[in-house]
C-alpha positions in Angstrom: 25.1 32.6 -16.1 23.4 29.4 -15.2 21.1 29.5 -12.2 21.5 26.3 -10.2 18.7 24.9 -8.0 19.7 22.8 -5.0 17.6 19.8 -6.0 14.9 20.6 -8.6 17.0 20.7 -11.7 18.3 18.0 -14.0 21.8 19.4 -14.1 22.1 19.3 -10.3 21.0 15.6 -10.2 23.4 14.7 -13.0 26.3 16.5 -11.3 25.5 14.9 -7.9 25.3 11.5 -9.6 29.0 11.7 -10.4 29.6 11.1 -6.7 27.9 7.8 -7.2 30.3 7.0 -10.0 33.2 7.8 -7.7 31.9 5.8 -4.8 31.3 2.8 -7.1 34.8 3.1 -8.6 36.3 3.1 -5.1 34.0 0.4 -3.6 32.9 -1.8 -6.5 31.2 -4.4 -4.2 29.1 -1.8 -2.2 25.6 -3.0 -1.5 24.3 -0.2 0.9 25.0 3.5 1.3 24.0 6.1 3.9 23.5 9.5 2.4 23.0 12.8 4.2 19.9 14.6 3.1 18.9 18.3 3.1 17.3 19.4 -0.1 17.4 16.1 -1.7 19.8 16.8 -4.6 22.6 14.7 -3.4 20.6 11.6 -2.6 18.6 12.0 -5.8 21.7 12.1 -8.0 23.3 9.2 -6.2 20.1 7.1 -6.4 19.8 7.9 -10.1 23.4 6.7 -10.7 22.9 3.4 -8.8 19.4 2.9 -10.3 18.2 0.4 -7.7 21.4 -1.7 -7.7 22.2 -0.9 -4.0 20.2 0.0 -1.0 20.3 3.8 -0.3 19.3 5.1 3.2 18.6 8.7 3.8 20.0 10.2 7.1 19.7 13.6 8.5 21.1 15.5 11.5 18.8 15.8 14.5 19.4 19.5 14.5 18.3 19.9 10.9 15.4 17.6 10.2 14.4 19.1 6.8 13.3 15.8 5.3 11.3 14.8 8.3 9.5 18.2 8.3 8.8 17.9 4.6 7.2 14.5 5.1 5.1 15.9 8.0 3.9 18.7 5.7 2.8 16.2 3.1 5.5 16.7 0.5 
C-alpha cells in the first residue's frame, strides 16, 4: 500500500498538477486562477503545472482559515 500525504509528498503534487493540465486544455487563454486552499496540495500541484505562466490566487472559506492560521503561526 502507498501512504498518501495531503500535501507533503511529490506524488500528491504531481497528481494534483494534472488538474492544471485539464484546466489549461479547457481554457487555453487563462491568465488567472482562484484555487481553494486547505493543506496546500492542490494549489501546489496546480502552481507547479503552470510554472509561473499565470497568476494563481489562494482562497479559503471564512469558516476554515487553515492557511491564514498557518501564516499566523509562522509557517
